[in-house]
Each structure stands twice: as structure tokens, then as C-alpha cells.
Steps between C-alpha positions, in 0.01 A plus 500: 500500500765413758576867553130565566483217756808636680345846518177358636688303764696807609176699523337228707799478735502875546128491587586276796754743635491845672740784436549510878375183669289541817452144623771248587368154584203666664208285618182636337144386533278519195136421581632311803745298289859551613793523265849650493571804281813677386507815288149636450147370543318465172295231313825390335688439825215344700435126496133572581288525191151640502320804635697653784291630793771569761878519511667516839848488644522537879800493734750479217804716431425742213707818548363694200218479253664580170341598171271220376528303825145380434381535143286394206214337692166561339258349754328681791714428808660635819861518618619447859871568565498535879794475747770457236752773600420700185670840511453653152219492245632610163304644208271253324569222744141392424509490120221424252249375756176629348263344760710505816261593784694517826861527623594419860856606595452512874774419751798568282774763529396714206682835521465612139216482248614625161294711267267284289549199726128425477423667167263372229315245708147580379310268741709547813273593795712444814861553611609394851829652619442446869800452729784623282742796501339671205647791308308587186610672178269734305234326291582158650131420472447618145222424249299266720143572391331250741723538803277533810704418811859561613627393844806692634446393864803427723762675295725800563326760286562857618293656223241418238519626143201471271754520216567134564169440331417593143196387303348305788140630475339234725736508798271514805681341798836603652648356818788688667471349849825467702727731305689825579277760341519837677287734287229482238550796263248705306320312219693183575250283311352741249611288201337189650134602507362143533662445845228400753698349788833597660672353809759719682505313832818490708714756322661816635257748343509837671347717230230464238456792259140626500478419128688169517200307370390753240341328200406180683127525434436131568693455824307266731746372762806664650694395808769695696529295820828507695665808356604835653224726376408804706284676241224346291380793287458334157295619205336175393300514178140618529266317488704249692466129429697402812349198678776401743777709656755428774721748686556302820826527702626835373538831686180666381323738740264677260294442190304786347129513432585555135684169472218317685243653270699402193548134593153447644274411202596132453720432801408189699794461740773729633781349714630768739636335815854560627501878433524773766173660394396826665204413719277749324603361162442147613148587624425668173633198306275259692195724452576529133525121464171441679321769295623363169486125589877465469683249720774688686707190568709446813681171543545392861865536598684441825528866591187700566379735230544867593452848361706808589408850619671814368619771734250754375143479369473124565140491369607612150614256235765689308844431350776560765875470543655245735586757765134586538429168683558377852703181458382355830129586473258267321162344544404130479215427260358238730197408288492131412320568174793704371766234533358211299676194349501677160570305181814562303459614145 
């Protein structure tokens, strides 16, 4: 009997420990109740008893999230671990959390996300990795059947790999704003058919493969503002479900009739300001918007909006090389109705 009691005691003590502790006298809030944690966060280590709705640790010092850092919590809840200097997320850092719904890791220094870091979280819908230094291993977001939204904004991503995601059939929203992306390759999202909204604002994108968005039959919103695009010949799925699109502040001079025809059926608003449109192309774009009741949106900016004339055949809207334009020759739009306050998306 004594031997059995000793074994039970050892088992209980082990359940309070982690193989590699993550927290060291860390201030944690559980449902707005503060306490100090060392080791891991689990029902055994928390003073709070009852249904957990939210666990947060903000402005602490937590270098790594090790295996089982947060574990064995059965209630539906969210995790906020923001501004904690986290650098590494190891495999199964979030362990046995069957109803975890949201993870916010914004404002850390995350430079490595291990494979299976977020695996087997059947009710997880949102992951926020905004403002980190993210590098991602293959299948880091693996077996997440209800994952809908991932925010990669304000990181240092130079490429996106759909191989990061496996068995995420409901993923519909991706945010890549303020990264270092340069190209979008062919079929970049073909294994993520549920994607409906993608943000690429303020990257360094120079090239988009014509078939980059092949397989995205439900794409509704896509934004490319503040990149370095010159060409915008993209084979969007037909019939297009696009409702909102933004290409403002690039280097685009031309868009083909084929692209306009493809995106037209459901499009409500098209942000185009800040590009050196050929004057003939701009006129065609405005006429197309009026004819199809599409708002060709220009935000008022300090500089006047202009279009550019090519050296030859200025009345034709056709794809041209840079040397075919006069750098010094342009035309002010001048019409007050073109430059409107314009709502951001």
C-alpha cells in the first residue's frame, strides 16, 4: 500500500512539471485573475479553478515556447502571448488543447516555428503572428481542420510556401502586409482552395505568375498596394467572385481587356491610384468602370494624379516597355469627380 502511494505521489509531482520548462516566475492572467507561473501552464499548475476563457501573458520574458508550454486544458478559450521576446516555438508547444480557439503571438521576436508547432488543435480558428521575424518550417500549421485566419503582417518573409499548411481545409484569410515578398509563383495557393481574402500590401513584389492564383475559385478580395508591379496580367478563375481589388501605388501602365472582363462580374471597387497608367488605358479603365457600375477608386493625395503618353500610337492601350514612354510628358486628370476621398478597404 505504501509503495502504491509513493508511485501515485511521484506521478502527481511529474504531472506538475515540464520536460523543458517554459515559464519562470511569469505573471499570467487567467480570466483576468493574475498569478505567477513557473514550468508550464496547465490545470495542475494554475491556482485558478473553473472554466478557463482566456490565458494571457504580456510584456514578460519568455524566450522559447517549449513542448507542452500550455497543455491539458479542456475548455473553449483563447491564448494571448504578446510582446514577450519569444524567439522559438517548438513542436507541440500547445498540447492537448481540444477546444483552443485563438492564439495571439504578436509583437514577439519569433524567428523559428517548428513543424507541428500548432498541430492537433481541432477548434483553432485564428493565429496572429503579426510583428515578428518569422521563419516557418514545413507543415508548421498541420492538421488544423477549422483554421480560418493567419496573420503574417510586419514580418520579414521573403517567400510563401503553401507546404506550411497541411489539412487546413477552411483557411480563407491570409495577411502578408509589410513583408519582403518579391514574387508570387505559379499555383502558389492551389492546395488552399478555400482562400477568399489575401493582403500583399507594402512588399517588394515585382512579378506575379499568370497562374499564381490557379485553383482559388472563391477568391473575393485581393490587395497589392505599394509594391513594384509593372505587369498585371493574371488568370483569375472564371467566373470570378472578386468583389474588391487594390493595385494602388505600383508601376502599372497597362491592364488588358481580358483581365478586366474576367474580374468584372462581381467587382464593386477597384483601387488604382498611384500608377503611371497610359492615358489611353486610364480612359478605358474609367469607361469600363462606369459601364459596369464599378467604383474605380482614387484617394486624394498631395500630388496631382497623372497619366503618361507613349512615344508612338498614344491612343492605343497596349503593353509597352519602359523605353517606349516619355519620362517628362504626362497629363493631369483634372476632373474633381475622379479624385474622391475614397474609403479604405
